[in-house]
Residue frames relative to the residue before (quaternion, step in Angstrom):
aa qw qx qy qz dx dy dz
M 1.0000 0.0000 0.0000 0.0000 0.00 0.00 0.00
W 0.6524 0.4977 -0.3328 0.4646 3.63 0.94 -0.77
K 0.0746 -0.7752 0.6268 0.0271 3.56 -1.10 0.83
D 0.5459 -0.6206 0.4454 0.3443 3.58 -0.99 0.75
S 0.5948 0.5874 -0.3707 0.4047 3.58 1.14 -0.49
Y 0.5788 0.5871 -0.3701 0.4282 3.56 1.31 -0.20
R 0.5021 0.6715 -0.4266 0.3391 3.59 1.21 -0.33
I 0.2521 -0.7614 0.5771 0.1542 3.57 -1.07 0.75
G 0.5881 -0.6142 0.3533 0.3901 3.63 1.28 0.02
V 0.6131 0.4795 -0.3653 0.5106 3.59 1.27 0.29
D 0.4055 -0.7832 0.3964 0.2551 3.58 -0.04 1.31
T 0.6749 0.4942 -0.3239 0.4420 3.63 0.78 -0.90
V 0.6719 0.4882 -0.2903 0.4754 3.59 0.90 -0.91
D 0.6573 0.5183 -0.3130 0.4488 3.59 0.93 -0.87
E 0.6675 0.4898 -0.3119 0.4660 3.59 0.90 -0.82
Q 0.6368 0.5097 -0.3262 0.4779 3.57 1.03 -0.72
H 0.6209 0.5263 -0.3374 0.4729 3.60 0.96 -0.78
K 0.6637 0.5138 -0.3112 0.4456 3.58 0.89 -0.89
A 0.6316 0.5320 -0.3214 0.4633 3.56 1.08 -0.80
L 0.6247 0.5335 -0.3232 0.4698 3.59 1.06 -0.78
F 0.6642 0.4909 -0.3036 0.4751 3.56 0.95 -0.90
D 0.6304 0.5390 -0.3379 0.4448 3.60 0.95 -0.85
A 0.6680 0.4903 -0.3089 0.4668 3.61 0.91 -0.90
T 0.6621 0.5030 -0.3058 0.4638 3.57 0.98 -0.84
E 0.6543 0.5040 -0.3190 0.4649 3.58 0.97 -0.79
K 0.6126 0.5353 -0.3501 0.4644 3.61 1.03 -0.69
L 0.6454 0.5100 -0.3211 0.4693 3.59 0.96 -0.84
L 0.6695 0.4908 -0.3066 0.4658 3.60 0.88 -0.92
S 0.6569 0.5143 -0.3196 0.4494 3.58 0.90 -0.83
N 0.6588 0.5040 -0.3020 0.4699 3.56 0.99 -0.85
L 0.6237 0.5505 -0.3297 0.4463 3.52 1.06 -0.78
R 0.7114 0.4618 -0.2469 0.4686 3.55 1.02 -0.84
N 0.8392 0.2788 -0.0866 0.4588 3.56 0.85 -1.00
H 0.8011 0.2413 -0.1109 0.5363 3.63 1.11 -0.48
Q 0.0075 0.8708 -0.4916 -0.0004 3.52 0.74 1.03
D 0.5581 0.6088 -0.3989 0.3986 3.62 1.16 -0.33
T 0.7612 0.3211 -0.1961 0.5282 3.61 1.16 -0.45
R 0.3307 0.7991 -0.4682 0.1813 3.55 1.23 0.16
K 0.6310 0.5433 -0.3576 0.4229 3.61 0.98 -0.79
Q 0.6874 0.4797 -0.2936 0.4595 3.60 0.83 -0.91
E 0.6521 0.5150 -0.3101 0.4619 3.55 1.01 -0.83
C 0.6631 0.4952 -0.3115 0.4670 3.56 1.01 -0.75
M 0.6191 0.5242 -0.3372 0.4777 3.57 1.01 -0.73
S 0.6514 0.5114 -0.3132 0.4648 3.55 0.98 -0.84
A 0.6548 0.5203 -0.3028 0.4571 3.57 0.98 -0.90
I 0.6488 0.5051 -0.3199 0.4708 3.58 0.96 -0.83
A 0.6371 0.5260 -0.3248 0.4603 3.63 0.95 -0.82
F 0.6595 0.5120 -0.2885 0.4686 3.53 0.99 -0.97
L 0.6782 0.5026 -0.3035 0.4419 3.59 0.86 -0.95
K 0.6594 0.5232 -0.3204 0.4345 3.56 0.90 -0.92
D 0.7111 0.4409 -0.2478 0.4883 3.55 1.02 -0.85
Y 0.7548 0.4280 -0.2205 0.4454 3.58 0.64 -1.21
A 0.6504 0.5210 -0.3245 0.4475 3.56 0.93 -0.89
V 0.6616 0.4948 -0.3297 0.4569 3.59 0.89 -0.83
R 0.6494 0.4995 -0.3190 0.4764 3.61 0.98 -0.79
H 0.6451 0.5155 -0.3143 0.4683 3.56 1.00 -0.87
F 0.6486 0.5166 -0.3250 0.4547 3.60 0.83 -0.90
A 0.6462 0.5111 -0.3381 0.4549 3.60 0.95 -0.81
D 0.6649 0.4983 -0.3087 0.4628 3.57 0.93 -0.86
E 0.6606 0.5071 -0.3065 0.4610 3.56 0.96 -0.90
E 0.6601 0.5006 -0.3087 0.4672 3.58 0.97 -0.83
A 0.6311 0.5314 -0.3367 0.4538 3.59 1.04 -0.73
Y 0.6266 0.5093 -0.3340 0.4863 3.58 1.08 -0.74
Q 0.6342 0.5296 -0.3493 0.4419 3.61 0.90 -0.83
V 0.6526 0.5069 -0.3187 0.4644 3.59 0.93 -0.88
S 0.6565 0.5458 -0.3134 0.4158 3.58 0.95 -0.89
I 0.7446 0.3570 -0.2121 0.5226 3.62 1.13 -0.61
G 0.4892 -0.6839 0.4281 0.3312 3.58 1.26 0.08
Y 0.1526 0.8269 -0.5285 0.1164 3.60 1.06 0.71
K 0.4522 -0.7544 0.4128 0.2368 3.57 -0.61 1.18
D 0.7366 0.3809 -0.2264 0.5109 3.65 1.10 -0.60
Y 0.1887 0.8253 -0.5153 0.1331 3.62 1.17 0.54
A 0.6822 0.5031 -0.3130 0.4283 3.62 0.72 -1.02
A 0.6813 0.4840 -0.2951 0.4632 3.58 0.88 -0.96
H 0.6421 0.5224 -0.3230 0.4587 3.56 1.02 -0.84
K 0.6343 0.5272 -0.3264 0.4617 3.61 0.94 -0.86
K 0.6472 0.5121 -0.3294 0.4587 3.62 0.99 -0.81
L 0.6193 0.5367 -0.3557 0.4494 3.61 1.02 -0.63
H 0.6310 0.5220 -0.3126 0.4812 3.57 1.08 -0.81
E 0.6746 0.4942 -0.3099 0.4524 3.59 0.86 -0.90
D 0.6532 0.5135 -0.3162 0.4579 3.54 0.99 -0.81
F 0.6510 0.5186 -0.3285 0.4464 3.58 0.99 -0.73
V 0.6104 0.5434 -0.3458 0.4610 3.58 1.01 -0.77
Q 0.6608 0.5006 -0.3011 0.4713 3.58 0.96 -0.91
T 0.6424 0.5245 -0.3236 0.4555 3.57 1.04 -0.77
V 0.6246 0.5176 -0.3306 0.4823 3.59 1.04 -0.76
L 0.6621 0.5049 -0.3071 0.4608 3.61 0.90 -0.89
S 0.6337 0.5277 -0.3259 0.4624 3.59 1.05 -0.75
H 0.6689 0.4793 -0.3005 0.4823 3.55 0.95 -0.84
E 0.6150 0.5360 -0.3551 0.4564 3.60 1.00 -0.72
E 0.6429 0.5238 -0.3234 0.4557 3.61 0.94 -0.83
K 0.6682 0.4939 -0.2949 0.4718 3.55 0.94 -0.93
M 0.6728 0.4943 -0.3065 0.4573 3.60 0.87 -0.85
T 0.6227 0.5429 -0.3362 0.4523 3.56 1.03 -0.75
K 0.6596 0.5197 -0.2925 0.4575 3.58 1.00 -0.91
T 0.7386 0.3778 -0.2231 0.5119 3.59 1.07 -0.65
D 0.4328 -0.7031 0.4448 0.3471 3.59 1.35 0.17
F 0.6097 -0.6132 0.3269 0.3813 3.52 0.99 0.98
D 0.1329 0.8025 -0.5654 0.1368 3.53 0.78 1.05
L 0.6945 -0.5191 0.2986 0.3989 3.55 -1.21 0.53
R 0.6326 0.5619 -0.3345 0.4150 3.55 0.97 -0.78
S 0.7087 0.4516 -0.2701 0.4700 3.59 0.84 -0.94
I 0.6167 0.5282 -0.3528 0.4649 3.58 1.09 -0.58
K 0.6421 0.5143 -0.3210 0.4693 3.60 1.00 -0.81
E 0.6300 0.5232 -0.3437 0.4596 3.60 1.00 -0.78
F 0.6608 0.5042 -0.3048 0.4649 3.59 0.92 -0.85
T 0.6828 0.4983 -0.2897 0.4489 3.57 0.86 -0.96
G 0.6476 0.5178 -0.3432 0.4412 3.59 0.91 -0.77
M 0.6411 0.5041 -0.3118 0.4875 3.57 1.03 -0.82
L 0.6736 0.5314 -0.3057 0.4129 3.54 0.80 -1.03
V 0.6778 0.4978 -0.2967 0.4525 3.58 0.78 -1.00
T 0.6911 0.4699 -0.2915 0.4655 3.60 0.87 -0.93
W 0.6617 0.4992 -0.3269 0.4540 3.60 0.82 -0.87
L 0.6893 0.4861 -0.2984 0.4467 3.59 0.77 -1.00
T 0.6554 0.5099 -0.3337 0.4462 3.62 0.87 -0.88
Y 0.6850 0.4828 -0.2902 0.4621 3.58 0.84 -0.96
H 0.6778 0.5146 -0.3032 0.4287 3.54 0.85 -0.93
V 0.7351 0.4189 -0.2258 0.4828 3.55 0.82 -1.04
A 0.7316 0.4355 -0.2415 0.4656 3.57 0.83 -1.00
G 0.7816 0.3137 -0.1690 0.5120 3.56 1.18 -0.43
I 0.7725 0.3807 -0.2244 0.4561 3.56 0.30 -1.27
D 0.7085 0.4735 -0.3017 0.4276 3.63 0.77 -0.88
Q 0.5387 0.6137 -0.4177 0.3983 3.61 1.18 -0.35
S 0.6337 0.5521 -0.3470 0.4161 3.61 1.08 -0.52
I 0.4847 0.6787 -0.4350 0.3393 3.61 1.21 -0.32
T 0.7771 0.2760 -0.1413 0.5477 3.53 0.97 -0.92
G 0.5459 -0.6534 0.3772 0.3644 3.56 1.29 0.15
E 0.5423 0.6358 -0.3913 0.3853 3.55 1.24 0.35
K 0.8796 0.0921 -0.0372 0.4651 3.57 -1.24 0.57
T 0.3880 0.7207 -0.4891 0.3013 3.58 0.83 0.92
F 0.4456 -0.6557 0.5412 0.2804 3.52 -1.26 0.50
A 0.5362 -0.6628 0.4103 0.3240 3.60 -0.73 0.99
E 0.4605 -0.6753 0.5084 0.2709 3.55 -0.96 0.90
K 0.2118 -0.7738 0.5890 0.0973 3.57 -1.08 0.71
T 0.4393 -0.6707 0.5282 0.2795 3.52 -1.06 0.74
F 0.6677 -0.5193 0.3476 0.4046 3.57 -1.22 0.45
G 0.0317 -0.7889 0.6136 0.0070 3.57 -0.97 0.87
T 0.7512 -0.2604 0.2410 0.5566 3.59 -1.03 -0.73
Q 0.6628 -0.4903 0.3854 0.4144 3.55 -1.32 0.29
L 0.6334 0.5300 -0.3208 0.4636 3.55 1.00 -0.82
D 0.6565 0.5066 -0.3024 0.4699 3.58 0.91 -0.89
N 0.6665 0.5179 -0.3132 0.4352 3.59 0.94 -0.83
F 0.6573 0.4713 -0.3210 0.4927 3.60 0.97 -0.74
H 0.6255 0.5189 -0.3534 0.4632 3.63 0.96 -0.69
Y 0.6550 0.5030 -0.3086 0.4720 3.56 0.86 -0.94
S 0.6866 0.5073 -0.3067 0.4209 3.60 0.79 -0.96
V 0.6177 0.5115 -0.3459 0.4870 3.62 1.01 -0.74
R 0.6650 0.5023 -0.3244 0.4475 3.59 0.84 -0.88
D 0.6536 0.5211 -0.3058 0.4557 3.57 0.91 -0.96
V 0.7089 0.4917 -0.2640 0.4312 3.56 0.77 -1.08
L 0.7075 0.4476 -0.2773 0.4714 3.59 0.85 -0.95
Q 0.5944 0.5526 -0.3795 0.4442 3.60 1.08 -0.52
K 0.7009 0.4497 -0.2555 0.4911 3.55 1.03 -0.85
L 0.7293 0.4801 -0.2398 0.4244 3.53 0.90 -1.02
A 0.8380 0.1413 -0.0140 0.5269 3.56 0.94 -0.94
R 0.4429 -0.7228 0.4237 0.3191 3.57 1.33 0.29
V 0.2537 0.7528 -0.5472 0.2634 3.55 1.04 0.90
D 0.4846 -0.6339 0.5106 0.3203 3.57 -1.12 0.66
A 0.3858 -0.7692 0.4552 0.2288 3.56 -0.31 1.28
D 0.6638 0.5292 -0.3064 0.4306 3.58 0.99 -0.84
A 0.6456 0.5285 -0.3221 0.4473 3.55 1.23 -0.35
I 0.5631 0.5901 -0.3869 0.4301 3.60 1.26 -0.20
K 0.0282 0.8412 -0.5288 0.1092 3.55 -0.36 1.31
A 0.5150 -0.5933 0.5064 0.3554 3.57 -1.18 0.53
T 0.0229 -0.8081 0.5865 -0.0487 3.54 -1.02 0.84
D 0.3579 -0.6808 0.5835 0.2605 3.54 -1.38 0.09
K 0.0296 0.8129 -0.5788 0.0575 3.54 -0.70 1.06
S 0.4815 -0.6727 0.4738 0.3018 3.56 -1.07 0.66
D 0.6890 -0.4838 0.3551 0.4063 3.52 -1.31 0.29
D 0.5661 0.6330 -0.3815 0.3651 3.55 1.12 -0.61
D 0.6155 0.5705 -0.3465 0.4191 3.57 1.16 -0.66
F 0.7277 0.4353 -0.2207 0.4818 3.62 1.18 -0.43
S 0.3227 0.7967 -0.4715 0.1971 3.58 1.27 0.26
E 0.7817 0.1833 -0.1220 0.5835 3.66 1.05 -0.58
S 0.2824 0.7889 -0.4989 0.2213 3.55 1.03 0.78
I 0.2929 -0.6986 0.6160 0.2162 3.57 -1.38 0.23
S 0.1721 -0.7973 0.5764 0.0506 3.53 -0.87 1.09
V 0.0860 -0.7815 0.6180 -0.0018 3.55 -0.93 1.03
E 0.1613 -0.8079 0.5644 0.0521 3.55 -0.79 1.07
I 0.0657 -0.7780 0.6248 0.0014 3.57 -0.99 0.93
E 0.2752 -0.7475 0.5852 0.1517 3.55 -1.00 0.93
F 0.2416 -0.7411 0.6131 0.1288 3.54 -0.99 0.95
T 0.0655 -0.7817 0.6189 0.0408 3.57 -1.07 0.77
G 0.5976 0.5732 -0.4089 0.3837 3.55 -1.24 0.36
D 0.8318 -0.1811 0.1447 0.5043 3.57 -1.10 -0.69
A 0.7482 0.1745 -0.1204 0.6287 3.58 1.17 -0.65
S 0.0211 0.8309 -0.5505 0.0775 3.55 -0.33 1.24
G 0.3855 0.6984 -0.5367 0.2750 3.54 -1.18 0.66
H 0.4974 -0.6472 0.4878 0.3095 3.52 -1.25 -0.37
V 0.1357 -0.7602 0.6325 0.0608 3.52 -1.21 0.72
T 0.1080 -0.7843 0.6088 0.0503 3.53 -0.97 0.88
Y 0.1822 -0.7646 0.6133 0.0783 3.56 -0.74 1.12
V 0.0997 -0.7871 0.6079 0.0330 3.57 -0.76 1.04
Y 0.1062 -0.8105 0.5760 0.0049 3.55 -0.51 1.29
T 0.3740 -0.7249 0.5336 0.2236 3.57 -0.76 1.05
K 0.6787 -0.4982 0.3649 0.3974 3.48 -1.31 0.39
E 0.6366 0.5339 -0.3201 0.4553 3.60 1.01 -0.80
F 0.6595 0.5061 -0.3075 0.4630 3.56 0.91 -0.93
T 0.6515 0.5261 -0.3150 0.4466 3.55 0.86 -1.03
K 0.6562 0.5144 -0.3127 0.4550 3.61 0.84 -0.93
N 0.7301 0.4585 -0.2494 0.4411 3.57 0.80 -1.03
V 0.6684 0.4763 -0.3229 0.4712 3.64 0.94 -0.72
I 0.6167 0.5185 -0.3537 0.4751 3.63 1.03 -0.61
Y 0.6662 0.4951 -0.3119 0.4624 3.54 0.91 -0.85
A 0.6219 0.5601 -0.3400 0.4289 3.60 0.98 -0.83
M 0.7426 0.4017 -0.2250 0.4863 3.58 1.01 -0.81
M 0.8194 0.3019 -0.1077 0.4753 3.55 0.88 -0.95
Q 0.3979 -0.7571 0.4447 0.2660 3.59 1.28 -0.14
F 0.7384 0.2384 -0.2538 0.5775 3.56 1.10 0.68
V 0.3399 -0.7111 0.5704 0.2313 3.55 -1.27 0.38
P 0.4250 -0.7170 0.4846 0.2655 3.62 -0.63 1.11
D 0.5503 -0.6262 0.4489 0.3216 3.55 -1.17 0.72
T 0.7992 0.1330 -0.0483 0.5842 3.54 1.11 -0.70
V 0.4692 -0.6135 0.5383 0.3374 3.55 -1.28 0.29
D 0.1161 0.8089 -0.5544 0.1575 3.51 -0.38 1.29
E 0.7949 -0.3034 0.2139 0.4800 3.58 -1.29 -0.29
L 0.5886 0.5593 -0.3786 0.4442 3.65 1.07 -0.62
V 0.6896 0.4777 -0.2800 0.4668 3.59 0.88 -0.94
Y 0.6533 0.5206 -0.3081 0.4553 3.53 0.89 -1.00
S 0.6632 0.5193 -0.3012 0.4470 3.59 0.87 -0.99
A 0.6493 0.5226 -0.3069 0.4595 3.57 1.00 -0.84
L 0.6798 0.4791 -0.2756 0.4821 3.54 0.98 -0.90
F 0.5789 0.5558 -0.3687 0.4691 3.59 1.13 -0.61
E 0.6938 0.4701 -0.2827 0.4666 3.58 0.89 -0.93
V 0.5846 0.5388 -0.3719 0.4792 3.62 1.08 -0.64
S 0.6725 0.5002 -0.2887 0.4628 3.58 0.90 -0.98
N 0.6219 0.5367 -0.3297 0.4654 3.59 1.04 -0.76
I 0.6786 0.5056 -0.2894 0.4473 3.57 0.90 -0.98
I 0.6472 0.5070 -0.3193 0.4712 3.59 0.92 -0.91
S 0.6687 0.5064 -0.2921 0.4594 3.57 0.90 -0.97
G 0.6506 0.5212 -0.3085 0.4582 3.53 0.98 -0.86
T 0.6264 0.5215 -0.3296 0.4765 3.59 1.09 -0.71
V 0.6254 0.5313 -0.3353 0.4628 3.57 1.04 -0.78
C 0.6375 0.5240 -0.3145 0.4692 3.57 1.01 -0.89
T 0.6273 0.5308 -0.3362 0.4602 3.60 0.99 -0.81
Q 0.6672 0.5086 -0.3089 0.4482 3.56 0.91 -0.94
M 0.6633 0.4846 -0.3117 0.4775 3.59 0.94 -0.82
G 0.6264 0.5604 -0.3410 0.4212 3.58 1.02 -0.78
R 0.5958 0.5666 -0.3672 0.4349 3.61 1.09 -0.52
A 0.7070 0.4018 -0.2400 0.5302 3.58 1.26 -0.42
G 0.5975 -0.5977 0.3554 0.3993 3.58 1.27 0.27
I 0.5426 0.5710 -0.4079 0.4616 3.60 1.28 0.40
F 0.0458 -0.8565 0.5138 -0.0181 3.57 -0.14 1.26
S 0.0726 0.7951 -0.5914 0.1127 3.51 -0.68 1.16
D 0.2172 -0.7367 0.6250 0.1395 3.50 -1.37 0.33
I 0.3241 -0.7442 0.5486 0.2003 3.58 -1.26 0.23
K 0.3645 -0.7005 0.5676 0.2330 3.55 -1.24 0.56
P 0.6804 -0.4926 0.3274 0.4326 3.60 -1.19 0.40
P 0.5122 -0.6722 0.4496 0.2892 3.57 -1.06 0.82
I 0.1398 -0.7664 0.6223 0.0764 3.54 -1.23 0.54
L 0.5305 -0.5817 0.4928 0.3707 3.53 -1.23 0.43
S 0.0506 -0.8086 0.5861 -0.0091 3.57 -0.96 0.84
A 0.4624 -0.6164 0.5256 0.3606 3.52 -1.25 -0.52
R 0.5717 -0.5778 0.4469 0.3737 3.53 -1.15 0.55
P 0.4992 -0.6680 0.4564 0.3103 3.60 -0.75 1.01
T 0.3490 -0.7497 0.5266 0.1972 3.58 -0.87 0.93
V 0.7397 0.2376 -0.1742 0.6050 3.55 1.28 -0.31
N 0.5915 -0.5940 0.4204 0.3471 3.50 -1.16 0.58
L 0.3379 -0.6709 0.6151 0.2395 3.52 -1.06 0.72
K 0.7744 -0.2899 0.2232 0.5162 3.58 -1.18 -0.42
E 0.8105 0.0784 -0.0114 0.5804 3.59 0.99 -0.82
R 0.0181 -0.7600 0.6489 0.0324 3.54 -1.17 0.66
L 0.0432 -0.7875 0.6145 -0.0174 3.51 -0.87 1.07
V 0.0754 -0.7822 0.6182 0.0153 3.55 -0.81 1.05
L 0.0900 -0.8273 0.5539 -0.0260 3.52 -0.63 1.22
D 0.2509 -0.6982 0.6501 0.1641 3.55 -1.07 0.86
T 0.1777 -0.8397 0.5080 0.0733 3.61 -0.30 1.23
G 0.5296 -0.6051 0.4255 0.4151 3.59 1.20 -0.25
M 0.7449 0.2693 -0.1952 0.5783 3.53 1.33 -0.17
G 0.7601 -0.2413 0.1423 0.5863 3.53 1.32 0.34
I 0.5576 -0.6309 0.4501 0.2975 3.52 -1.35 0.36
I 0.0763 -0.7360 0.6686 0.0736 3.52 -1.20 0.72
E 0.1234 -0.7493 0.6440 0.0923 3.54 -1.07 0.81
I 0.1095 -0.7793 0.6153 0.0449 3.57 -1.01 0.89
D 0.0830 -0.7785 0.6221 0.0068 3.57 -0.67 1.15
F 0.1943 0.8145 -0.5304 0.1324 3.65 -0.59 0.94
E 0.0420 -0.7444 0.6655 0.0349 3.45 -1.38 0.48
L 0.0500 0.8043 -0.5840 0.0982 3.52 -0.33 1.32
S 0.1751 -0.7964 0.5736 0.0778 3.55 -0.73 1.10
L 0.3643 -0.7256 0.5445 0.2103 3.56 -0.91 0.92
V 0.3568 -0.7388 0.5357 0.1997 3.54 -0.82 1.07
């Protein structure tokens, strides 16, 4: 899972990132191949993450302060939110005695968050390999921009190749739909519809394998992709003084009628449809 292209050029931070990827890959490998020991491996991974990630975050944040990194506060908040997410998953897994479903949910989130954060967000610390920031535009523009930004960071997709398109309903026959509620200055609901082709390719890009079935690992990964895209939209709106937040994603159904806006994107790795209606308060 680790790639040398993820390096930011700061040896201490890069080696810590690699260690985090190694621990995550071990958990994923155990989940796929050694299910008889998955509980112990997951407990070990949680213990490692709580200790190592916190120490790594502290070191990374100290480096950011030393160079006067302009997005330090926002970056620190991402770290804090991730720690709370890990603790929340730990609580859930403990209550279920680390059953397979809860471990897959945790692993899908972990792989997606770590890949995006290290391969994308952390690249901006040294000003390398970043996607150009965009000023606030229409809601349609903001969702288009956010998908381009996220997939370029998460899966190394050519952002300029992601284009709006027209596709028939047949393309969505085995799609997965994820709904997220926006609250605050811009409130409403957004539904992300991921085609089978996109789901297969984005999972492979992050995990280097294609799951045999669509299960909690896949759902959790797509939930996190949806969270990240939505969070990027919120950031874009925030630059214009429109402050919103998002609620946890849920599985949904593809809207049968158009909402206020519908955006269909050919990402080069499959089709994504975004149906949304956000009202400005």
